[in-house]
Backbone as a chain_set.jsonl record, in Angstrom:
{"seq": "XXXXXXXXXXXXXXXXXXXXXXXXXXXXXXXXXXXXXXXXXXXXXXXXXXXXXXXXXXXXXXXXXXXXXXXXXXXXXXXXXXXXXXXXXXXXXXXXXXXXXXXXXX", "coords": {"N": [[112.628, 129.403, 111.344], [112.823, 127.677, 114.54], [115.663, 125.884, 115.671], [115.161, 123.431, 117.026], [112.174, 123.191, 116.261], [112.746, 122.815, 113.863], [114.139, 120.323, 113.781], [111.923, 118.917, 115.039], [110.282, 118.593, 112.891], [111.702, 117.442, 110.856], [111.923, 114.956, 112.291], [109.411, 114.277, 112.152], [108.668, 113.946, 109.552], [110.44, 111.48, 109.067], [109.497, 109.683, 110.943], [106.542, 109.574, 110.445], [106.745, 108.713, 107.491], [108.12, 106.375, 107.655], [106.246, 105.089, 109.256], [104.361, 104.821, 107.313], [105.393, 103.593, 105.246], [105.818, 100.755, 106.447], [103.205, 100.166, 106.952], [102.197, 99.926, 104.693], [103.757, 98.059, 103.634], [102.498, 95.707, 105.371], [100.024, 95.794, 104.328], [100.537, 94.599, 101.669], [101.266, 91.797, 102.424], [99.276, 91.147, 103.685], [97.049, 91.052, 101.654], [98.544, 88.969, 100.151], [97.814, 86.977, 101.127], [95.302, 86.596, 101.028], [93.374, 88.329, 102.643], [91.889, 90.772, 102.262], [90.273, 92.994, 103.315], [91.913, 93.621, 105.663], [93.963, 94.334, 104.149], [93.445, 96.726, 102.991], [92.658, 98.205, 105.023], [95.273, 98.819, 106.256], [96.573, 100.489, 104.343], [94.716, 102.499, 104.358], [95.782, 103.212, 106.677], [98.309, 103.724, 106.053], [98.494, 105.71, 104.467], [97.1, 107.895, 106.187], [99.052, 108.085, 107.536], [101.074, 109.34, 105.922], [99.848, 111.686, 105.324], [100.066, 113.427, 107.755], [102.997, 113.137, 107.813], [103.102, 114.899, 105.648], [102.235, 117.245, 106.909], [104.456, 118.296, 108.069], [106.058, 118.482, 106.332], [104.986, 120.495, 105.054], [105.183, 122.48, 107.385], [107.542, 122.797, 107.112], [108.03, 124.054, 104.357], [106.763, 126.38, 104.535], [107.663, 127.981, 106.454], [110.097, 128.432, 105.12], [109.396, 129.843, 103.049], [108.453, 132.134, 104.088], [110.781, 133.411, 104.429], [112.195, 132.435, 106.441], [114.848, 130.892, 106.314], [116.246, 127.355, 106.586], [118.901, 125.435, 107.5], [120.119, 123.299, 105.214], [120.744, 120.032, 105.989], [121.996, 116.546, 106.659], [120.369, 115.262, 107.844], [117.965, 116.564, 106.705], [118.095, 116.211, 104.224], [117.795, 113.078, 104.21], [115.448, 113.065, 105.474], [113.514, 113.907, 103.437], [113.898, 112.197, 101.375], [113.128, 109.819, 102.844], [110.641, 110.565, 103.148], [109.921, 110.714, 100.404], [110.194, 107.965, 99.263], [108.497, 106.483, 100.915], [106.18, 107.758, 99.774], [105.979, 106.462, 97.081], [106.219, 103.837, 97.529], [103.872, 103.094, 98.831], [102.019, 103.831, 96.794], [102.755, 101.931, 94.945], [101.913, 99.482, 96.582], [99.358, 99.781, 96.412], [98.779, 99.068, 93.801], [100.035, 96.557, 93.944], [98.214, 95.114, 95.73], [95.717, 95.414, 93.824], [96.449, 93.56, 91.794], [96.829, 90.878, 93.312], [94.223, 90.971, 94.325], [92.595, 90.555, 91.892], [94.168, 88.364, 91.32], [92.619, 86.369, 93.063], [90.218, 86.497, 92.582], [89.784, 85.61, 90.123]], "CA": [[112.121, 128.381, 112.24], [114.212, 127.446, 115.497], [116.558, 124.579, 115.299], [114.023, 122.547, 117.602], [110.872, 123.321, 115.553], [113.275, 121.935, 112.518], [114.062, 118.833, 113.914], [110.858, 117.998, 115.309], [109.395, 118.479, 111.39], [112.339, 116.555, 110.157], [111.762, 113.896, 112.444], [107.728, 113.903, 111.909], [108.681, 113.18, 108.225], [111.105, 110.531, 108.887], [108.446, 108.946, 111.877], [105.539, 109.351, 109.714], [107.041, 107.966, 106.361], [108.407, 104.878, 108.065], [105.253, 104.3, 109.392], [103.4, 104.308, 106.083], [106.145, 102.22, 104.598], [105.534, 99.72, 107.042], [101.725, 99.89, 106.893], [101.99, 99.703, 103.071], [104.09, 96.638, 103.239], [101.791, 94.924, 105.461], [98.837, 95.458, 103.208], [100.872, 93.746, 100.692], [101.26, 91.052, 102.839], [97.647, 90.598, 103.742], [96.501, 90.71, 100.455], [98.914, 87.969, 99.856], [97.262, 86.089, 102.028], [93.639, 87.282, 100.551], [93.049, 89.392, 103.308], [91.509, 92.25, 101.629], [90.054, 93.959, 104.223], [93.017, 94.015, 106.43], [95.193, 95.35, 103.315], [92.745, 98.278, 102.542], [92.938, 99.048, 106.421], [96.706, 99.195, 106.047], [96.625, 101.233, 103.021], [94.58, 103.823, 104.827], [96.799, 103.901, 107.908], [99.49, 104.556, 105.486], [97.494, 107.188, 103.792], [96.717, 108.896, 107.335], [100.765, 108.77, 107.992], [101.599, 110.112, 104.979], [98.818, 113.07, 105.673], [100.902, 113.583, 108.97], [104.139, 113.562, 106.785], [102.873, 116.092, 104.908], [101.918, 118.461, 107.479], [105.354, 118.278, 108.87], [106.75, 119.171, 105.446], [104.193, 121.92, 104.74], [105.42, 123.574, 108.259], [109.311, 123.672, 106.807], [108.02, 124.931, 103.43], [106.002, 127.618, 104.952], [108.894, 128.857, 107.021], [110.941, 128.904, 104.151], [108.283, 130.881, 101.981], [108.132, 133.296, 104.794], [111.812, 134.124, 104.603], [113.131, 132.061, 107.36], [115.806, 129.791, 105.938], [116.974, 126.737, 107.581], [120.027, 125.082, 107.078], [120.145, 121.726, 105.026], [121.682, 119.061, 106.7], [122.13, 115.079, 105.835], [119.212, 114.612, 108.116], [117.042, 117.081, 106.204], [117.888, 115.273, 102.916], [117.425, 112.081, 104.423], [113.862, 113.116, 106.026], [112.638, 114.263, 102.455], [114.228, 110.996, 100.59], [112.57, 108.711, 103.379], [108.797, 110.645, 102.452], [109.398, 110.034, 99.072], [110.24, 106.512, 99.123], [106.946, 105.853, 101.204], [104.833, 107.479, 98.828], [106.154, 105.924, 96.01], [105.898, 102.528, 98.233], [102.371, 103.092, 99.074], [101.376, 103.849, 95.465], [102.941, 100.274, 94.276], [101.041, 98.659, 97.296], [97.867, 99.663, 96.028], [98.662, 98.431, 92.387], [100.16, 95.31, 93.857], [96.926, 94.794, 96.374], [95.113, 95.154, 93.253], [96.843, 92.537, 91.233], [96.412, 89.762, 94.081], [92.636, 90.785, 94.147], [92.254, 90.077, 90.48], [94.195, 86.781, 91.249], [92.007, 85.666, 93.883], [88.771, 86.342, 92.19], [89.641, 84.63, 88.884]], "C": [[113.361, 128.003, 113.128], [114.465, 126.01, 115.159], [115.585, 123.355, 116.034], [112.77, 122.258, 116.996], [111.604, 122.42, 114.115], [113.645, 120.66, 112.599], [112.802, 118.13, 114.264], [109.991, 117.928, 113.836], [110.072, 117.463, 110.593], [112.18, 115.122, 110.772], [110.442, 113.214, 112.248], [108.046, 113.041, 110.454], [109.323, 111.828, 108.101], [110.234, 109.433, 109.754], [107.338, 108.194, 110.882], [105.688, 108.487, 108.483], [107.362, 106.619, 106.746], [107.203, 104.25, 108.625], [104.17, 103.871, 108.476], [104.158, 103.61, 105.382], [105.697, 101.019, 105.173], [103.925, 99.358, 106.877], [101.452, 99.198, 105.227], [102.453, 98.2, 102.749], [103.432, 95.592, 104.18], [100.711, 94.619, 104.895], [99.516, 94.727, 102.406], [100.617, 92.225, 101.003], [99.929, 90.323, 103.249], [96.932, 90.37, 102.48], [96.897, 89.613, 99.735], [98.199, 86.897, 100.118], [95.53, 85.968, 101.75], [92.774, 87.857, 101.538], [92.866, 90.758, 103.153], [91.228, 93.247, 102.554], [90.861, 94.708, 105.199], [93.932, 94.889, 105.343], [94.594, 96.448, 103.014], [92.556, 98.981, 103.966], [94.178, 99.51, 106.41], [96.961, 100.329, 105.08], [95.992, 102.532, 103.773], [95.334, 104.202, 106.183], [97.739, 104.299, 107.161], [99.489, 105.724, 104.848], [97.997, 108.102, 105.009], [98.27, 109.172, 107.734], [101.076, 109.488, 106.853], [100.956, 111.897, 104.773], [99.931, 113.738, 106.783], [101.989, 114.147, 108.369], [104.059, 114.892, 106.397], [102.646, 117.46, 105.45], [103.162, 118.938, 108.043], [106.227, 119.081, 107.68], [106.291, 120.434, 104.922], [104.727, 123.169, 105.927], [106.618, 123.817, 107.803], [109.162, 124.474, 105.59], [107.324, 126.06, 104.024], [107.061, 128.529, 105.441], [109.764, 129.244, 106.137], [110.49, 129.574, 103.134], [108.213, 132.106, 102.683], [109.711, 133.925, 105.075], [112.604, 133.489, 105.856], [113.778, 130.44, 106.946], [116.285, 128.675, 106.841], [118.097, 125.83, 106.771], [119.909, 123.688, 106.641], [120.95, 121.221, 105.272], [121.346, 117.676, 105.994], [120.598, 114.864, 106.51], [117.904, 115.067, 107.64], [116.691, 116.442, 104.778], [117.33, 114.378, 102.968], [115.776, 111.858, 104.692], [113.166, 113.472, 104.584], [112.877, 112.88, 101.472], [113.324, 109.975, 101.522], [111.066, 109.146, 103.119], [108.81, 110.148, 101.042], [109.123, 109.024, 98.511], [109.056, 105.725, 99.752], [106.079, 106.218, 100.244], [104.729, 106.535, 97.781], [105.565, 104.145, 96.354], [104.599, 102.268, 98.286], [101.471, 103.063, 97.804], [101.26, 102.578, 94.908], [102.19, 99.526, 95.055], [99.833, 98.642, 96.752], [97.644, 98.844, 94.586], [98.94, 96.743, 92.732], [98.955, 94.435, 94.792], [95.824, 94.443, 95.283], [95.25, 94.008, 92.492], [96.441, 91.203, 92.029], [94.909, 90.001, 94.172], [92.112, 90.144, 93.079], [92.872, 88.539, 90.399], [93.264, 85.908, 92.036], [90.529, 85.525, 93.354], [88.602, 85.688, 91.052], [89.518, 83.208, 89.503]], "O": [[114.532, 127.979, 112.748], [113.743, 125.203, 114.573], [115.377, 122.343, 115.366], [112.264, 121.149, 117.166], [111.006, 121.538, 113.5], [113.528, 119.884, 111.65], [112.571, 116.976, 113.903], [109.035, 117.155, 113.777], [109.474, 116.717, 109.818], [112.264, 114.145, 110.028], [110.271, 111.997, 112.182], [107.775, 111.857, 110.254], [108.937, 111.045, 107.234], [110.238, 108.287, 109.305], [107.184, 107.009, 110.588], [104.882, 107.569, 108.332], [106.834, 105.702, 106.116], [107.052, 103.032, 108.536], [103.343, 102.974, 108.638], [103.539, 102.788, 104.705], [105.17, 100.196, 104.423], [103.581, 98.193, 106.676], [100.73, 98.284, 104.827], [101.915, 97.384, 102.001], [103.749, 94.442, 103.875], [100.294, 93.462, 104.834], [98.856, 93.69, 102.34], [100.0, 91.476, 100.246], [99.673, 89.126, 103.117], [96.2, 89.385, 102.391], [96.171, 89.118, 98.873], [98.012, 85.97, 99.33], [94.763, 85.225, 102.361], [91.557, 87.905, 101.359], [93.462, 91.684, 103.704], [91.883, 94.288, 102.599], [90.731, 95.88, 105.551], [94.506, 95.935, 105.647], [95.374, 97.347, 102.7], [92.329, 100.189, 104.043], [94.281, 100.728, 106.563], [97.85, 101.104, 105.431], [96.671, 103.559, 103.816], [95.426, 105.345, 106.629], [98.202, 105.386, 107.507], [100.387, 106.56, 104.742], [98.973, 108.85, 104.957], [98.665, 110.254, 108.167], [101.452, 110.617, 107.166], [101.469, 112.896, 104.27], [100.617, 114.668, 106.36], [102.125, 115.368, 108.293], [104.791, 115.82, 106.741], [102.768, 118.521, 104.838], [103.079, 120.049, 108.567], [106.928, 120.063, 107.925], [107.022, 121.297, 104.437], [104.746, 124.374, 105.674], [107.022, 124.97, 107.951], [109.877, 125.468, 105.467], [107.871, 127.005, 103.455], [107.313, 129.629, 104.949], [110.269, 130.361, 106.253], [111.289, 129.911, 102.261], [107.943, 133.132, 102.059], [109.84, 134.851, 105.876], [113.628, 134.057, 106.238], [113.354, 129.308, 107.18], [116.755, 129.041, 107.918], [118.059, 125.619, 105.559], [119.629, 122.839, 107.487], [122.067, 121.63, 104.956], [120.621, 117.59, 105.003], [119.706, 114.364, 105.824], [116.869, 114.445, 107.883], [115.587, 116.21, 104.286], [116.381, 114.221, 102.199], [115.058, 110.928, 104.325], [111.959, 113.243, 104.659], [111.902, 112.552, 100.795], [112.695, 109.183, 100.82], [110.246, 108.257, 102.888], [107.983, 109.379, 100.552], [108.286, 108.83, 97.63], [108.655, 104.638, 99.337], [105.275, 105.414, 99.773], [103.713, 105.888, 97.529], [104.792, 103.461, 95.681], [104.162, 101.225, 97.799], [100.415, 102.433, 97.733], [100.224, 102.068, 94.481], [101.582, 98.679, 94.402], [99.226, 97.583, 96.595], [96.654, 98.173, 94.292], [98.377, 95.828, 92.131], [98.796, 93.231, 94.59], [95.065, 93.495, 95.482], [94.239, 93.311, 92.41], [95.722, 90.414, 91.416], [94.285, 88.946, 94.06], [91.264, 89.261, 93.208], [92.373, 87.653, 89.705], [93.127, 84.737, 91.681], [89.788, 84.59, 93.658], [87.515, 85.175, 90.788], [89.393, 82.226, 88.773]]}, "num_chains": 1, "name": "protein.A"}
């Protein structure tokens, strides 16, 4: 994979991961206010961003599997860390929204 393609894939992980985390945070905030429709929309937005991030990651993994090894840099490690944090944060946001939903129902 060319350096430019690597950089684009890495930046895709960072950008879409960041978008997912932001949307998940907004989903929690909406649920805290009792706006569960908005919370669910924000979770869907977060999940859509995670899909896009996975496309970037898959591009990198495919190139590696085809023998086109890339140099692992701090930026590469950061992008993977950013993605994993966003996935965990989105999963936790879903649980927090569920807790808020139970609180508002009772």
